[in-house]
MMTF fields as JSON, N, C-alpha, C and O atoms, coordinates in Angstrom:
{
  "mmtfVersion": "1.0.0",
  "mmtfProducer": "UNKNOWN",
  "numBonds": 487,
  "numAtoms": 488,
  "numGroups": 122,
  "numChains": 1,
  "numModels": 1,
  "chainsPerModel": [1],
  "groupsPerChain": [122],
  "chainIdList": ["A"],
  "bondAtomList": [4, 2, 8, 6, 12, 10, 16, 14, 20, 18, 24, 22, 28, 26, 32, 30, 36, 34, 40, 38, 44, 42, 48, 46, 52, 50, 56, 54, 60, 58, 64, 62, 68, 66, 72, 70, 76, 74, 80, 78, 84, 82, 88, 86, 92, 90, 96, 94, 100, 98, 104, 102, 108, 106, 112, 110, 116, 114, 120, 118, 124, 122, 128, 126, 132, 130, 136, 134, 140, 138, 144, 142, 148, 146, 152, 150, 156, 154, 160, 158, 164, 162, 168, 166, 172, 170, 176, 174, 180, 178, 184, 182, 188, 186, 192, 190, 196, 194, 200, 198, 204, 202, 208, 206, 212, 210, 216, 214, 220, 218, 224, 222, 228, 226, 232, 230, 236, 234, 240, 238, 244, 242, 248, 246, 252, 250, 256, 254, 260, 258, 264, 262, 268, 266, 272, 270, 276, 274, 280, 278, 284, 282, 288, 286, 292, 290, 296, 294, 300, 298, 304, 302, 308, 306, 312, 310, 316, 314, 320, 318, 324, 322, 328, 326, 332, 330, 336, 334, 340, 338, 344, 342, 348, 346, 352, 350, 356, 354, 360, 358, 364, 362, 368, 366, 372, 370, 376, 374, 380, 378, 384, 382, 388, 386, 392, 390, 396, 394, 400, 398, 404, 402, 408, 406, 412, 410, 416, 414, 420, 418, 424, 422, 428, 426, 432, 430, 436, 434, 440, 438, 444, 442, 448, 446, 452, 450, 456, 454, 460, 458, 464, 462, 468, 466, 472, 470, 476, 474, 480, 478, 484, 482],
  "bondOrderList": [1, 1, 1, 1, 1, 1, 1, 1, 1, 1, 1, 1, 1, 1, 1, 1, 1, 1, 1, 1, 1, 1, 1, 1, 1, 1, 1, 1, 1, 1, 1, 1, 1, 1, 1, 1, 1, 1, 1, 1, 1, 1, 1, 1, 1, 1, 1, 1, 1, 1, 1, 1, 1, 1, 1, 1, 1, 1, 1, 1, 1, 1, 1, 1, 1, 1, 1, 1, 1, 1, 1, 1, 1, 1, 1, 1, 1, 1, 1, 1, 1, 1, 1, 1, 1, 1, 1, 1, 1, 1, 1, 1, 1, 1, 1, 1, 1, 1, 1, 1, 1, 1, 1, 1, 1, 1, 1, 1, 1, 1, 1, 1, 1, 1, 1, 1, 1, 1, 1, 1, 1],
  "groupList": [{"groupName": "MET", "atomNameList": ["N", "CA", "C", "O"], "elementList": ["N", "C", "C", "O"], "formalChargeList": [0, 0, 0, 0], "bondAtomList": [1, 0, 2, 1, 3, 2], "bondOrderList": [1, 1, 2], "singleLetterCode": "M", "chemCompType": "L-PEPTIDE LINKING"}, {"groupName": "PRO", "atomNameList": ["N", "CA", "C", "O"], "elementList": ["N", "C", "C", "O"], "formalChargeList": [0, 0, 0, 0], "bondAtomList": [1, 0, 2, 1, 3, 2], "bondOrderList": [1, 1, 2], "singleLetterCode": "P", "chemCompType": "L-PEPTIDE LINKING"}, {"groupName": "SER", "atomNameList": ["N", "CA", "C", "O"], "elementList": ["N", "C", "C", "O"], "formalChargeList": [0, 0, 0, 0], "bondAtomList": [1, 0, 2, 1, 3, 2], "bondOrderList": [1, 1, 2], "singleLetterCode": "S", "chemCompType": "L-PEPTIDE LINKING"}, {"groupName": "ASN", "atomNameList": ["N", "CA", "C", "O"], "elementList": ["N", "C", "C", "O"], "formalChargeList": [0, 0, 0, 0], "bondAtomList": [1, 0, 2, 1, 3, 2], "bondOrderList": [1, 1, 2], "singleLetterCode": "N", "chemCompType": "L-PEPTIDE LINKING"}, {"groupName": "LYS", "atomNameList": ["N", "CA", "C", "O"], "elementList": ["N", "C", "C", "O"], "formalChargeList": [0, 0, 0, 0], "bondAtomList": [1, 0, 2, 1, 3, 2], "bondOrderList": [1, 1, 2], "singleLetterCode": "K", "chemCompType": "L-PEPTIDE LINKING"}, {"groupName": "GLY", "atomNameList": ["N", "CA", "C", "O"], "elementList": ["N", "C", "C", "O"], "formalChargeList": [0, 0, 0, 0], "bondAtomList": [1, 0, 2, 1, 3, 2], "bondOrderList": [1, 1, 2], "singleLetterCode": "G", "chemCompType": "PEPTIDE LINKING"}, {"groupName": "CYS", "atomNameList": ["N", "CA", "C", "O"], "elementList": ["N", "C", "C", "O"], "formalChargeList": [0, 0, 0, 0], "bondAtomList": [1, 0, 2, 1, 3, 2], "bondOrderList": [1, 1, 2], "singleLetterCode": "C", "chemCompType": "L-PEPTIDE LINKING"}, {"groupName": "ILE", "atomNameList": ["N", "CA", "C", "O"], "elementList": ["N", "C", "C", "O"], "formalChargeList": [0, 0, 0, 0], "bondAtomList": [1, 0, 2, 1, 3, 2], "bondOrderList": [1, 1, 2], "singleLetterCode": "I", "chemCompType": "L-PEPTIDE LINKING"}, {"groupName": "THR", "atomNameList": ["N", "CA", "C", "O"], "elementList": ["N", "C", "C", "O"], "formalChargeList": [0, 0, 0, 0], "bondAtomList": [1, 0, 2, 1, 3, 2], "bondOrderList": [1, 1, 2], "singleLetterCode": "T", "chemCompType": "L-PEPTIDE LINKING"}, {"groupName": "ARG", "atomNameList": ["N", "CA", "C", "O"], "elementList": ["N", "C", "C", "O"], "formalChargeList": [0, 0, 0, 0], "bondAtomList": [1, 0, 2, 1, 3, 2], "bondOrderList": [1, 1, 2], "singleLetterCode": "R", "chemCompType": "L-PEPTIDE LINKING"}, {"groupName": "HIS", "atomNameList": ["N", "CA", "C", "O"], "elementList": ["N", "C", "C", "O"], "formalChargeList": [0, 0, 0, 0], "bondAtomList": [1, 0, 2, 1, 3, 2], "bondOrderList": [1, 1, 2], "singleLetterCode": "H", "chemCompType": "L-PEPTIDE LINKING"}, {"groupName": "GLN", "atomNameList": ["N", "CA", "C", "O"], "elementList": ["N", "C", "C", "O"], "formalChargeList": [0, 0, 0, 0], "bondAtomList": [1, 0, 2, 1, 3, 2], "bondOrderList": [1, 1, 2], "singleLetterCode": "Q", "chemCompType": "L-PEPTIDE LINKING"}, {"groupName": "VAL", "atomNameList": ["N", "CA", "C", "O"], "elementList": ["N", "C", "C", "O"], "formalChargeList": [0, 0, 0, 0], "bondAtomList": [1, 0, 2, 1, 3, 2], "bondOrderList": [1, 1, 2], "singleLetterCode": "V", "chemCompType": "L-PEPTIDE LINKING"}, {"groupName": "ASP", "atomNameList": ["N", "CA", "C", "O"], "elementList": ["N", "C", "C", "O"], "formalChargeList": [0, 0, 0, 0], "bondAtomList": [1, 0, 2, 1, 3, 2], "bondOrderList": [1, 1, 2], "singleLetterCode": "D", "chemCompType": "L-PEPTIDE LINKING"}, {"groupName": "GLU", "atomNameList": ["N", "CA", "C", "O"], "elementList": ["N", "C", "C", "O"], "formalChargeList": [0, 0, 0, 0], "bondAtomList": [1, 0, 2, 1, 3, 2], "bondOrderList": [1, 1, 2], "singleLetterCode": "E", "chemCompType": "L-PEPTIDE LINKING"}, {"groupName": "LEU", "atomNameList": ["N", "CA", "C", "O"], "elementList": ["N", "C", "C", "O"], "formalChargeList": [0, 0, 0, 0], "bondAtomList": [1, 0, 2, 1, 3, 2], "bondOrderList": [1, 1, 2], "singleLetterCode": "L", "chemCompType": "L-PEPTIDE LINKING"}, {"groupName": "ALA", "atomNameList": ["N", "CA", "C", "O"], "elementList": ["N", "C", "C", "O"], "formalChargeList": [0, 0, 0, 0], "bondAtomList": [1, 0, 2, 1, 3, 2], "bondOrderList": [1, 1, 2], "singleLetterCode": "A", "chemCompType": "L-PEPTIDE LINKING"}, {"groupName": "TYR", "atomNameList": ["N", "CA", "C", "O"], "elementList": ["N", "C", "C", "O"], "formalChargeList": [0, 0, 0, 0], "bondAtomList": [1, 0, 2, 1, 3, 2], "bondOrderList": [1, 1, 2], "singleLetterCode": "Y", "chemCompType": "L-PEPTIDE LINKING"}, {"groupName": "PHE", "atomNameList": ["N", "CA", "C", "O"], "elementList": ["N", "C", "C", "O"], "formalChargeList": [0, 0, 0, 0], "bondAtomList": [1, 0, 2, 1, 3, 2], "bondOrderList": [1, 1, 2], "singleLetterCode": "F", "chemCompType": "L-PEPTIDE LINKING"}, {"groupName": "TRP", "atomNameList": ["N", "CA", "C", "O"], "elementList": ["N", "C", "C", "O"], "formalChargeList": [0, 0, 0, 0], "bondAtomList": [1, 0, 2, 1, 3, 2], "bondOrderList": [1, 1, 2], "singleLetterCode": "W", "chemCompType": "L-PEPTIDE LINKING"}],
  "groupTypeList": [0, 1, 2, 3, 1, 2, 4, 3, 4, 5, 4, 0, 2, 6, 7, 2, 4, 8, 2, 9, 10, 6, 11, 12, 2, 13, 2, 2, 2, 13, 13, 2, 14, 15, 16, 16, 14, 7, 9, 8, 7, 16, 1, 5, 5, 12, 13, 12, 12, 17, 14, 18, 12, 5, 9, 16, 8, 18, 13, 16, 2, 18, 16, 16, 12, 4, 13, 5, 5, 15, 7, 12, 3, 7, 5, 16, 16, 2, 5, 1, 1, 14, 7, 13, 3, 16, 2, 15, 16, 16, 9, 9, 7, 9, 15, 12, 5, 16, 16, 0, 16, 16, 9, 8, 11, 6, 15, 1, 2, 9, 4, 16, 7, 18, 9, 11, 14, 19, 8, 4, 9, 6],
  "groupIdList": [1, 2, 3, 4, 5, 6, 7, 8, 9, 10, 11, 12, 13, 14, 15, 16, 17, 18, 19, 20, 21, 22, 23, 24, 25, 26, 27, 28, 29, 30, 31, 32, 33, 34, 35, 36, 37, 38, 39, 40, 41, 42, 43, 44, 45, 46, 47, 48, 49, 50, 51, 52, 53, 54, 55, 56, 57, 58, 59, 60, 61, 62, 63, 64, 65, 66, 67, 68, 69, 70, 71, 72, 73, 74, 75, 76, 77, 78, 79, 80, 81, 82, 83, 84, 85, 86, 87, 88, 89, 90, 91, 92, 93, 94, 95, 96, 97, 98, 99, 100, 101, 102, 103, 104, 105, 106, 107, 108, 109, 110, 111, 112, 113, 114, 115, 116, 117, 118, 119, 120, 121, 122],
  "secStructList": [7, 7, 1, 1, 2, 2, 2, 2, 2, 2, 2, 2, 2, 2, 2, 2, 6, 6, 7, 1, 7, 7, 7, 7, 7, 7, 6, 6, 1, 7, 2, 2, 2, 2, 2, 2, 2, 2, 2, 6, 6, 7, 6, 6, 7, 3, 3, 3, 3, 3, 3, 7, 1, 7, 6, 6, 6, 2, 2, 2, 2, 2, 2, 2, 3, 3, 3, 3, 3, 3, 3, 3, 3, 7, 7, 7, 6, 6, 7, 7, 7, 7, 7, 7, 2, 2, 2, 2, 2, 2, 6, 6, 7, 3, 3, 3, 3, 7, 6, 6, 1, 7, 2, 2, 2, 2, 2, 2, 2, 2, 2, 2, 2, 2, 2, 2, 2, 2, 2, 6, 6, 7],
  "xCoordList": [91.04, 92.039, 93.19, 93.71, 93.731, 95.075, 96.351, 96.578, 96.986, 98.217, 99.144, 99.926, 98.971, 100.123, 98.936, 98.829, 98.393, 97.282, 97.879, 97.356, 99.069, 99.516, 100.136, 100.13, 100.779, 101.387, 100.173, 100.458, 99.178, 98.062, 96.847, 95.82, 97.003, 95.902, 95.549, 94.355, 96.486, 96.119, 95.468, 94.597, 95.7, 95.247, 93.836, 92.958, 93.662, 92.272, 91.512, 90.488, 92.042, 90.6, 90.324, 89.207, 91.252, 90.739, 89.968, 88.969, 90.072, 89.697, 88.268, 87.461, 87.95, 86.864, 85.878, 84.667, 86.245, 85.223, 84.425, 83.339, 84.926, 83.578, 83.654, 83.423, 83.966, 83.981, 83.227, 83.182, 82.625, 81.855, 82.974, 82.823, 84.088, 84.937, 86.233, 86.158, 87.472, 88.606, 89.772, 89.783, 90.663, 91.431, 92.939, 93.214, 93.886, 95.022, 96.253, 96.502, 96.763, 97.883, 99.386, 99.661, 100.244, 101.679, 102.343, 101.668, 103.814, 104.347, 104.207, 104.372, 103.934, 104.23, 102.654, 102.409, 101.736, 100.648, 100.5, 100.994, 99.766, 99.81, 98.596, 97.505, 98.892, 97.979, 96.502, 95.451, 96.682, 95.633, 94.742, 93.52, 95.532, 94.875, 94.041, 92.998, 94.718, 94.197, 92.77, 91.714, 93.044, 91.781, 90.767, 89.576, 91.192, 90.044, 89.262, 88.035, 90.127, 89.617, 88.697, 87.745, 88.942, 88.245, 86.693, 85.61, 86.937, 85.69, 84.87, 83.688, 85.226, 84.45, 83.498, 82.432, 84.158, 83.594, 82.586, 81.397, 83.223, 82.306, 82.174, 82.793, 81.271, 81.637, 81.347, 81.712, 80.718, 80.783, 81.942, 82.017, 82.755, 83.855, 83.583, 82.448, 84.556, 84.59, 84.593, 85.34, 83.869, 83.627, 84.903, 85.296, 85.735, 86.901, 88.299, 88.132, 89.572, 90.499, 91.692, 92.134, 92.138, 93.29, 94.824, 95.364, 95.132, 96.466, 97.628, 97.806, 98.439, 99.51, 100.814, 101.843, 100.891, 101.984, 102.652, 103.827, 101.633, 102.104, 102.175, 101.259, 103.283, 103.443, 103.107, 102.512, 103.574, 103.361, 101.598, 101.142, 101.09, 99.813, 98.431, 97.271, 98.918, 98.252, 97.061, 95.935, 97.653, 96.702, 95.711, 94.721, 96.054, 94.748, 93.848, 92.645, 94.497, 93.552, 92.612, 91.409, 93.052, 92.2, 91.014, 89.791, 91.577, 90.795, 89.499, 88.355, 89.936, 89.182, 88.079, 87.012, 88.545, 87.476, 86.423, 86.619, 85.053, 83.761, 83.88, 84.615, 83.365, 83.146, 82.609, 81.944, 82.938, 82.469, 83.087, 82.576, 84.199, 84.802, 85.957, 86.171, 86.701, 87.629, 88.755, 88.682, 90.124, 91.333, 91.893, 91.977, 92.286, 93.29, 94.224, 94.368, 95.316, 96.792, 97.543, 97.857, 97.746, 98.331, 99.827, 100.509, 100.386, 102.064, 102.207, 101.356, 103.679, 103.987, 105.451, 106.311, 105.506, 106.778, 107.2, 108.399, 106.54, 107.204, 107.401, 107.638, 107.283, 107.556, 106.28, 105.272, 105.996, 104.866, 104.377, 105.085, 102.94, 102.26, 102.172, 102.139, 102.135, 101.7, 100.313, 99.585, 99.891, 98.492, 97.906, 98.419, 96.802, 96.404, 94.969, 93.804, 95.37, 94.249, 92.874, 91.731, 93.137, 91.754, 91.23, 90.013, 91.844, 91.003, 90.264, 89.077, 90.855, 90.346, 89.109, 88.251, 88.973, 88.1, 86.962, 85.789, 87.497, 86.095, 85.331, 84.102, 86.08, 85.186, 84.78, 84.235, 85.019, 84.686, 85.247, 84.604, 86.545, 87.29, 88.328, 89.261, 87.792, 88.438, 89.575, 89.543, 90.865, 92.196, 92.335, 91.902, 92.743, 93.101, 94.138, 94.156, 94.839, 95.951, 96.928, 96.809, 97.943, 99.225, 100.496, 101.117, 100.777, 102.098, 103.203, 103.361, 104.153, 105.503, 105.887, 107.037, 104.971, 105.146, 105.432, 105.268, 105.989, 106.142, 104.839, 103.839, 104.876, 103.622, 102.819, 101.591, 103.956, 103.278, 102.325, 101.264, 102.921, 102.057, 100.717, 99.83, 100.568, 99.326, 98.651, 97.458, 99.061, 98.075, 96.657, 95.583, 96.815, 95.43, 94.486, 93.31, 95.158, 94.255, 93.523, 92.408, 94.463, 94.187, 93.077, 92.184, 93.013, 91.72, 90.631, 89.624, 90.644, 89.654, 89.064, 87.924, 89.921, 89.36, 88.612, 87.507, 89.351, 88.852, 87.204, 86.267, 87.303, 86.098, 85.055, 83.929, 85.253, 84.21, 83.727, 82.534, 84.539, 84.15, 83.53, 82.657, 84.06, 83.253, 81.795, 80.904, 81.819, 80.226, 79.359, 78.258, 79.657, 78.73, 78.347, 77.484, 78.929, 78.28, 77.501, 76.635, 77.627, 77.034, 75.597, 75.068],
  "yCoordList": [165.403, 166.137, 165.835, 164.727, 166.838, 166.343, 166.457, 167.363, 165.563, 165.424, 166.835, 166.94, 167.701, 168.708, 170.097, 170.477, 170.481, 171.555, 172.599, 172.895, 173.197, 174.471, 174.082, 174.814, 172.592, 172.545, 172.017, 172.272, 171.516, 171.182, 172.164, 171.876, 172.99, 174.319, 174.461, 174.372, 174.689, 175.131, 173.919, 174.253, 172.621, 171.464, 171.251, 170.72, 171.688, 171.479, 172.189, 171.75, 173.597, 174.603, 174.039, 173.716, 173.989, 173.819, 172.568, 172.682, 171.417, 170.41, 170.397, 169.563, 171.049, 171.317, 172.062, 171.96, 172.654, 173.499, 172.617, 172.982, 171.414, 170.62, 169.165, 168.235, 168.967, 167.885, 167.964, 169.105, 167.082, 167.28, 166.885, 167.223, 166.138, 165.634, 165.337, 164.652, 165.836, 165.739, 165.212, 165.679, 164.35, 163.847, 163.83, 162.946, 164.89, 164.867, 164.207, 164.898, 163.407, 162.501, 162.976, 163.716, 162.368, 162.634, 161.512, 160.829, 161.117, 160.024, 159.73, 158.566, 160.671, 160.083, 159.783, 159.875, 159.461, 159.06, 157.708, 157.218, 156.616, 155.415, 155.036, 155.604, 154.125, 153.308, 153.222, 153.772, 152.56, 151.681, 153.202, 153.201, 154.285, 155.369, 156.217, 156.784, 156.253, 156.924, 156.399, 157.011, 154.68, 154.336, 154.365, 154.461, 154.285, 154.321, 155.688, 155.773, 156.724, 158.106, 158.354, 159.089, 157.514, 157.659, 156.968, 157.519, 155.688, 155.166, 155.821, 155.482, 156.487, 157.299, 158.594, 159.06, 158.916, 159.78, 159.075, 159.347, 158.26, 157.45, 155.884, 155.106, 155.395, 154.254, 153.057, 151.996, 152.954, 152.086, 152.375, 151.941, 153.083, 153.46, 154.441, 154.912, 154.821, 156.053, 155.561, 154.626, 156.101, 155.705, 155.655, 154.606, 156.791, 156.967, 156.923, 157.414, 156.437, 156.842, 157.314, 156.517, 158.477, 158.783, 158.329, 158.977, 157.664, 157.011, 157.737, 157.781, 158.331, 159.052, 158.54, 158.745, 157.838, 157.273, 155.888, 155.777, 154.836, 153.648, 152.846, 152.802, 152.218, 150.996, 151.395, 150.654, 152.621, 153.363, 153.417, 153.261, 153.606, 154.027, 153.196, 153.338, 152.371, 151.435, 150.402, 150.088, 150.031, 149.432, 150.187, 149.696, 151.424, 152.071, 152.615, 152.801, 152.876, 153.089, 151.952, 152.18, 150.828, 149.581, 149.585, 149.596, 149.576, 149.581, 150.725, 150.42, 152.295, 153.012, 153.226, 153.739, 152.633, 152.447, 151.333, 150.383, 151.689, 151.029, 149.681, 149.734, 148.654, 147.394, 148.132, 149.168, 147.559, 147.979, 149.46, 150.074, 150.013, 151.32, 151.318, 150.34, 152.466, 152.828, 153.215, 154.107, 152.704, 153.19, 153.576, 152.842, 154.977, 155.558, 155.601, 156.122, 154.829, 154.558, 155.929, 155.907, 156.902, 157.965, 157.884, 158.17, 157.504, 157.453, 156.272, 155.583, 156.279, 155.296, 155.574, 154.709, 156.845, 157.594, 156.433, 156.376, 155.768, 154.858, 153.498, 152.557, 153.413, 152.258, 151.554, 152.157, 150.466, 149.778, 149.214, 148.684, 149.372, 148.831, 147.249, 146.934, 146.187, 144.987, 144.752, 144.902, 144.312, 144.065, 142.846, 142.034, 142.253, 141.23, 140.961, 141.249, 140.442, 140.788, 139.902, 140.354, 138.863, 137.951, 139.073, 139.242, 139.812, 140.758, 141.745, 141.955, 142.365, 142.997, 142.763, 143.645, 141.676, 140.797, 140.633, 140.959, 140.064, 139.668, 140.744, 140.703, 141.857, 143.199, 144.028, 145.12, 143.558, 144.276, 145.556, 146.449, 145.8, 147.008, 147.093, 146.33, 148.534, 148.59, 149.474, 150.321, 149.027, 149.648, 150.346, 149.634, 151.359, 151.768, 152.985, 153.534, 153.222, 154.257, 153.955, 153.002, 154.503, 154.301, 154.745, 155.789, 153.81, 154.176, 153.977, 153.079, 154.976, 154.723, 155.39, 155.364, 155.869, 156.502, 157.95, 158.518, 158.754, 159.929, 160.514, 159.92, 162.052, 162.698, 162.951, 163.025, 163.11, 163.354, 162.411, 162.616, 161.131, 159.857, 159.676, 159.123, 160.28, 159.648, 160.911, 160.814, 162.15, 163.082, 163.008, 163.327, 162.601, 162.475, 161.509, 161.724, 160.469, 159.108, 159.67, 159.359, 160.518, 160.678, 161.796, 161.887, 162.597, 163.594, 162.92, 163.18, 161.963, 161.217, 160.536, 160.768, 159.707, 159.108, 159.863, 159.497, 161.256, 162.407, 162.867, 162.928, 163.166, 163.495, 162.602, 163.074, 161.024, 160.041, 159.824, 159.539, 159.912, 159.776, 161.13, 161.07, 162.165, 163.232, 163.54, 163.99, 163.068, 163.338, 162.57, 163.077, 161.212, 160.498, 161.056, 160.449, 162.146, 162.593, 163.577, 163.714, 164.39, 165.429, 165.506, 166.594],
  "zCoordList": [117.638, 117.792, 117.173, 117.305, 116.399, 115.944, 116.877, 117.679, 116.658, 117.472, 117.704, 118.649, 116.879, 116.83, 116.264, 115.098, 117.102, 116.796, 115.894, 114.82, 116.379, 115.624, 114.263, 113.273, 114.343, 112.939, 112.114, 110.944, 112.152, 111.423, 111.292, 110.677, 111.738, 111.871, 110.481, 110.194, 109.475, 108.221, 107.487, 106.685, 107.59, 107.151, 107.675, 106.994, 108.914, 109.811, 109.04, 108.517, 108.874, 108.538, 107.032, 106.628, 106.444, 104.69, 104.706, 103.995, 105.26, 105.299, 106.09, 105.678, 106.946, 108.086, 106.931, 107.123, 105.985, 105.157, 104.363, 103.913, 104.151, 103.583, 104.092, 103.319, 105.341, 106.255, 107.478, 107.939, 108.133, 109.225, 110.406, 111.581, 109.928, 110.97, 110.191, 109.171, 110.637, 110.1, 111.092, 112.231, 110.753, 111.689, 110.945, 110.133, 111.3, 110.805, 111.789, 112.776, 111.694, 112.307, 111.842, 110.897, 112.733, 112.331, 112.93, 113.7, 112.674, 112.618, 114.267, 114.633, 115.181, 116.615, 117.172, 118.375, 116.303, 116.738, 116.68, 115.665, 117.75, 117.868, 116.992, 117.03, 116.292, 115.312, 116.199, 115.87, 117.148, 117.92, 118.589, 118.737, 118.893, 119.29, 118.362, 118.689, 116.928, 116.008, 115.82, 115.978, 115.316, 114.921, 115.936, 115.64, 117.159, 118.292, 118.217, 118.172, 118.212, 117.969, 117.126, 117.39, 115.511, 114.641, 114.844, 114.648, 115.266, 115.48, 116.789, 116.848, 117.574, 118.454, 117.681, 118.084, 116.643, 115.777, 114.812, 114.645, 114.309, 113.428, 113.662, 112.936, 114.794, 115.178, 114.296, 114.801, 112.967, 111.743, 110.795, 109.646, 111.344, 110.521, 109.364, 109.297, 108.391, 107.854, 106.254, 105.964, 105.332, 103.804, 103.298, 102.788, 103.369, 102.674, 103.624, 104.741, 103.358, 103.933, 102.934, 102.107, 103.028, 102.169, 102.849, 103.746, 102.519, 103.098, 102.431, 101.213, 103.402, 102.63, 103.237, 102.594, 104.508, 105.267, 104.683, 104.335, 104.65, 104.312, 105.544, 106.365, 105.647, 106.644, 108.221, 109.004, 108.499, 109.723, 110.215, 111.348, 109.33, 109.48, 108.93, 109.314, 107.997, 107.227, 108.254, 107.868, 109.554, 110.151, 110.921, 111.464, 110.924, 111.636, 110.507, 110.69, 109.275, 108.236, 108.058, 107.926, 108.046, 107.854, 109.279, 109.133, 110.326, 111.333, 111.249, 111.587, 110.663, 110.619, 109.876, 110.214, 108.459, 107.308, 107.676, 108.434, 106.865, 107.258, 106.467, 105.481, 106.701, 105.896, 104.487, 104.462, 103.619, 102.167, 101.762, 100.825, 102.495, 102.399, 101.368, 100.652, 101.323, 100.562, 101.035, 101.88, 100.67, 101.114, 99.717, 98.732, 99.842, 98.747, 99.353, 100.459, 98.443, 98.823, 98.112, 96.922, 98.822, 97.965, 98.067, 97.083, 99.216, 99.31, 100.341, 100.905, 100.393, 101.1, 102.048, 102.214, 102.563, 103.031, 104.194, 104.465, 104.698, 105.809, 105.356, 106.114, 103.931, 103.369, 102.773, 103.141, 101.967, 101.543, 102.759, 103.615, 102.804, 104.004, 103.494, 102.305, 104.751, 104.369, 104.367, 105.349, 103.041, 102.92, 103.072, 102.302, 103.937, 103.98, 102.801, 103.077, 101.686, 100.759, 101.453, 101.386, 101.976, 102.312, 103.471, 103.399, 104.442, 105.245, 104.384, 104.635, 103.398, 102.775, 101.94, 101.887, 101.313, 100.868, 101.887, 101.698, 103.028, 104.208, 104.375, 104.414, 104.493, 104.7, 103.579, 103.74, 102.529, 101.033, 100.938, 100.385, 101.481, 101.3, 100.074, 99.825, 99.201, 98.136, 98.591, 99.483, 97.601, 97.972, 96.608, 95.702, 96.262, 94.774, 95.206, 96.307, 94.285, 94.277, 93.633, 92.863, 93.704, 93.088, 93.861, 93.66, 94.755, 95.805, 95.106, 94.279, 95.484, 95.199, 93.676, 93.238, 93.09, 91.909, 92.058, 93.138, 90.655, 90.731, 90.684, 90.28, 91.235, 91.719, 90.454, 90.395, 89.129, 87.861, 87.454, 86.863, 87.915, 87.223, 87.684, 87.032, 89.117, 89.969, 89.878, 90.165, 89.548, 89.852, 89.084, 89.593, 87.961, 87.238, 87.931, 88.224, 88.132, 88.849, 90.388, 90.808, 90.998, 92.492, 92.162, 93.005, 91.133, 90.912, 90.712, 91.37, 89.795, 89.261, 90.576, 90.978, 91.176, 92.536, 93.444, 93.843, 93.908, 94.661, 94.42, 95.215, 92.913, 92.293, 92.426, 92.582, 92.385, 92.113, 93.361, 93.455, 94.558, 95.709, 96.487, 97.353, 96.078, 96.506, 96.211, 96.932, 94.597, 93.79, 94.606, 94.824, 95.222, 95.7, 97.144, 97.778, 97.669, 98.59, 98.53, 99.394, 97.593, 97.321, 96.421, 96.194]
}
């Protein structure tokens, strides 16, 4: 469940058309609660996490993604995350994206990453 259903209703409606589950969070969410909620839906973790916030939510993203999964870093509004490369490698998690770049610089690569990951599921 989203932390603010009325605020996120439009996002949920759009995402839920193509997804079995979606979790929309805001800055009031606690990292451990968010990761736990996601792991109840997907005990083995999720294939892909689209990380928009950065430092404030990266630990939850890391905890939610499955071993061998993908974290797409799209933004870092709360600051750049502290990334433990050894932990990523140990769980075979790929981290891709372009944080802190202008939107026009990132857009083509974001679309390509989304298209690549989406076509794997269809």
